[in-house]
C-alpha positions in Angstrom: 19.2 -17.0 21.6 18.9 -16.4 17.9 15.2 -16.3 16.6 14.3 -19.0 14.1 11.1 -19.8 12.2 10.7 -22.9 14.3 10.9 -20.9 17.5 8.4 -18.4 16.0 6.0 -21.3 15.3 6.3 -22.7 18.8 5.7 -19.2 20.2 2.6 -18.8 18.1 1.2 -22.2 19.2 1.7 -21.2 22.8 -0.1 -17.9 22.3 -3.0 -19.7 20.6 -3.4 -22.0 23.6 -2.9 -19.3 26.2 -5.4 -17.1 24.4 -8.0 -19.8 24.6 -7.5 -20.2 28.3 -8.0 -16.4 29.0 -11.8 -16.3 28.7 -12.2 -19.3 31.0 -10.1 -17.6 33.7 -12.1 -14.4 33.2 -15.4 -16.3 33.6 -14.3 -17.4 37.0 -13.1 -13.9 38.0 -16.4 -12.3 36.8 -18.1 -14.0 39.8 -16.3 -11.6 42.2 -14.7 -8.8 40.2 -16.0 -6.2 37.7 -14.6 -6.3 34.2 -12.6 -3.1 34.8 -11.1 -4.5 38.0 -10.0 -7.5 36.0 -8.4 -5.4 33.3 -6.6 -3.2 35.9 -5.3 -6.2 37.9 -4.0 -7.9 34.7 -2.0 -5.0 33.4 -1.1 -3.0 36.5 0.8 -6.1 37.9 2.1 -6.9 34.4 3.5 -3.4 34.2 5.1 -3.8 37.7 6.8 -7.0 36.5 7.9 -5.8 33.1 8.9 -2.2 33.5 11.9 -2.8 35.8 13.1 -5.5 33.4 12.8 -3.2 30.4 14.3 -0.3 32.2 17.4 -2.0 33.5 18.0 -3.8 30.2 17.6 -0.4 28.4 14.8 -1.8 26.3 12.2 0.9 27.1 13.2 3.6 24.7 11.3 5.2 21.8 12.2 7.9 19.3 10.2 11.1 19.6 8.7 10.9 16.2 7.4 7.3 17.0 5.7 8.1 20.3 2.3 9.1 18.7 2.3 5.8 16.8 3.2 3.9 19.9 0.3 5.6 21.8 -2.1 4.9 19.0 -1.1 1.2 19.0 -1.5 1.1 22.7 -5.0 2.6 22.5 -5.9 -0.1 19.9 -4.5 -2.7 22.3 -6.6 -1.2 25.1 -9.8 -1.2 23.0 -9.2 -4.9 22.2 -8.9 -5.8 25.9 -11.9 -3.7 27.1 -14.2 -4.8 24.3 -13.3 -8.4 24.9 -13.8 -8.4 28.7 -17.1 -6.5 28.3 -18.4 -8.7 25.6 -17.4 -11.9 27.3 -20.1 -11.3 29.9 -22.7 -12.0 27.3 -21.3 -14.8 25.2 -19.5 -18.1 25.7 -15.8 -18.7 25.9 -15.8 -20.9 22.8 -17.8 -18.3 20.7 -15.6 -15.5 21.8 -12.4 -17.3 20.6 -14.1 -18.4 17.4 -14.7 -14.7 16.6 -10.9 -14.2 16.6 -10.6 -16.5 13.6 -12.0 -13.6 11.7 -8.7 -11.7 12.3 -7.1 -12.7 9.0 -10.2 -11.5 7.1 -10.0 -8.2 8.9 -6.3 -7.9 8.2 -6.9 -8.4 4.5 -9.6 -5.7 4.4 -7.6 -3.3 6.5 -4.3 -3.7 4.5 -6.4 -3.0 1.4 -7.6 0.3 2.7 -4.4 1.3 4.5 -1.7 0.1 2.2 -3.7 -0.2 -1.0 -2.7 -3.9 -1.4 -4.7 -5.7 -4.1 -7.5 -8.2 -3.2 -7.6 -11.4 -5.2 -10.7 -13.4 -6.1 -9.7 -15.9 -3.5 -9.6 -13.2 -0.9 -13.1 -12.1 -1.9 -14.4 -15.6 -1.3 -12.5 -15.7 2.0 -14.1 -12.4 3.1 -17.6 -13.6 2.2 -17.2 -16.9 4.0 -15.8 -15.2 7.0 -18.6 -12.6 7.1 -21.2 -15.3 6.8 -19.7 -17.2 9.7 -19.4 -14.0 11.7 -23.1 -13.1 11.0 -24.2 -16.5 12.4 -22.2 -15.9 15.6 -23.3 -12.3 16.0 -27.0 -13.1 15.5 -26.6 -15.7 18.3 -29.6 -16.4 20.4 -31.0 -15.5 23.8 -31.5 -18.9 25.5 -31.9 -18.7 29.2 -28.8 -20.7 29.7 -25.9 -18.9 28.0 -23.7 -22.0 28.0 -26.1 -23.8 25.7 -26.2 -21.0 23.1 -23.9 -19.0 20.8 -24.0 -16.2 23.2 -26.1 -13.0 22.5 -26.0 -10.5 19.6 -24.8 -7.9 22.1 -21.9 -10.0 23.4 -20.7 -11.2 20.1 -21.1 -7.7 18.6 -18.8 -6.3 21.3 -16.3 -9.1 20.7 -16.3 -8.2 17.0 -15.2 -4.7 18.0 -12.3 -6.3 19.9 -11.4 -8.3 16.8 -11.3 -5.2 14.7 -9.1 -3.4 17.2 -6.8 -6.4 17.4 -6.5 -6.7 13.7 -5.5 -3.1 13.3 -3.1 -3.4 16.2 -1.3 -6.2 14.5 -0.8 -4.2 11.4 0.4 -1.0 13.2 2.5 -3.0 15.6 4.3 -4.8 12.8 6.1 -1.6 11.7 7.0 -0.8 15.3 8.2 -4.3 16.0 10.9 -4.0 13.3 12.4 -1.1 15.2 11.8 -1.7 18.9 12.1 -4.7 21.3 8.9 -6.5 22.1 9.4 -5.8 25.8 9.3 -2.0 25.1 5.9 -2.3 23.3 4.4 -4.5 25.9 5.4 -2.1 28.7 3.9 0.8 26.7 0.7 -1.2 26.1 0.4 -2.2 29.8 1.1 1.4 31.0 -1.6 3.0 28.8 -4.3 0.5 29.6 -3.5 0.7 33.4 -3.9 4.5 33.3 -7.2 4.2 31.5 -8.4 1.5 34.0 -7.5 3.8 36.9 -9.6 6.6 35.5 -12.6 4.4 34.9 -12.4 2.9 38.4 -12.0 6.3 39.9 -15.2 7.6 38.2 -17.0 4.3 39.1 -15.9 4.8 42.7 -14.7 1.2 42.9 -12.3 0.0 45.6 -9.4 -1.6 43.8 -7.1 -3.4 46.3 -9.5 -4.0 49.2 -11.6 -6.4 47.1 -8.7 -8.8 46.8 -8.8 -9.5 50.6 -12.5 -10.7 50.4 -12.2 -12.7 47.2 -12.2 -16.5 47.1 -9.2 -18.6 46.2 -10.5 -19.6 42.7 -11.0 -15.9 41.8 -7.6 -14.9 43.1 -5.9 -17.8 41.3 -7.8 -16.8 38.1 -6.4 -13.3 38.3 -2.9 -14.6 39.0 -3.1 -16.8 35.9 -4.4 -13.9 33.9 -1.5 -11.7 35.0 1.3 -14.2 34.5 0.2 -16.3 31.5 -2.2 -14.0 29.6 -0.8 -10.6 30.3 3.0 -11.2 30.5 3.8 -14.4 28.7 1.1 -14.3 26.1 1.7 -10.7 24.9 5.5 -11.1 25.0 5.3 -14.2 22.8 2.8 -12.5 20.5 4.8 -9.3 20.1 7.9 -11.3 19.5 6.1 -13.3 16.8 4.9 -10.1 15.1 8.5 -9.1 14.9 9.5 -12.3 13.1 6.5 -13.0 10.9 3.9 -11.3 8.8 0.5 -10.2 10.2 -1.2 -13.0 8.3 1.1 -15.7 9.8 0.7 -14.3 13.3 -3.1 -14.5 12.9 -2.7 -18.2 12.4 -2.3 -18.7 16.1 -6.0 -18.0 16.6 -6.8 -21.4 15.2 -5.8 -23.1 18.5 -7.7 -20.7 20.8 -11.2 -22.1 20.3 -9.9 -25.6 20.9 -8.1 -24.6 24.1 -11.2 -22.7 25.3 -13.4 -25.7 24.6 -11.1 -28.0 26.5 -11.7 -26.0 29.8 -15.1 -24.4 29.1 -17.1 -27.6 28.4 -16.3 -29.4 31.7 -16.2 -26.2 33.8 -19.2 -24.3 32.5 -21.1 -26.8 30.6 -20.7 -25.0 27.3 -21.9 -27.0 24.3 -20.9 -27.4 20.7 -24.1 -26.7 18.8 -24.9 -27.2 15.1 -25.0 -23.4 14.5 -21.6 -23.1 16.2 -20.1 -25.9 13.9 -21.6 -24.2 10.8 -20.1 -20.9 11.8 -16.7 -22.5 12.6 -16.7 -24.2 9.2 -17.4 -21.0 7.3 -14.8 -19.0 9.3 -12.3 -21.9 9.0 -12.8 -21.9 5.2 -12.2 -18.1 5.2 -9.0 -18.5 7.1 -7.8 -21.4 5.0 -8.2 -19.4 1.8 -6.4 -16.5 3.3 -3.3 -18.6 4.4 -3.3 -20.8 1.2 -2.1 -17.8 -0.8 
């Protein structure tokens, strides 16, 4: 099936929706699994699913000179996942996804330093608006009920680290995507993060597989959804979109994530849309609009 702009747009819309569902599934899984257990489960089983497919279709191949770049991209991918799952414990699902709207702003800044691309006056306004919105979110508050707040400075700060890693990953991955099949890159990412998770679990002396037998049905179903929809389908569609579109266009999919997160988080966890959250969303939205308008 030949890729077209319409198919790329549909893929990006799906990634935006699936990305918004991910923190909700994680919140359910947090009740019975540690963050590292969740990360391991997601990408170990994703690797088991994707590696045979990539191997038998001869999609899992890399040139020797590109292996260091592939490993670096996979480490950035891993940083994004670990920062996100750790930070999500201290913030709301909605706020965590709103932070990812800063991705285009970070892409602008990073491309300026990496590729020396010029920054227009419109970009400067975009960066300032995005930073102000981010500051409101990062400052957060420490209400006793996390669902009624913007999260905590600690949680939102860690999520910001995830956004930085993800923005740089998009830029680095763009060059690789022009040369390699999306399946190859996803398998590499899943393999690297699985190895890192195993080492962390080993040093923490955490039992990996035995915990599955004592978990409740909602927790197991959440892990299953995370594996299939947010570790296999989401990243395949996202990597495929990176291959077809620019980093800025790919960042556009983050617009749908806060809405998707709110759709589930409000009825399930009682999360609320506060005035501070709306002001932050407005500023970050203006930042993203100015970025894409050019």
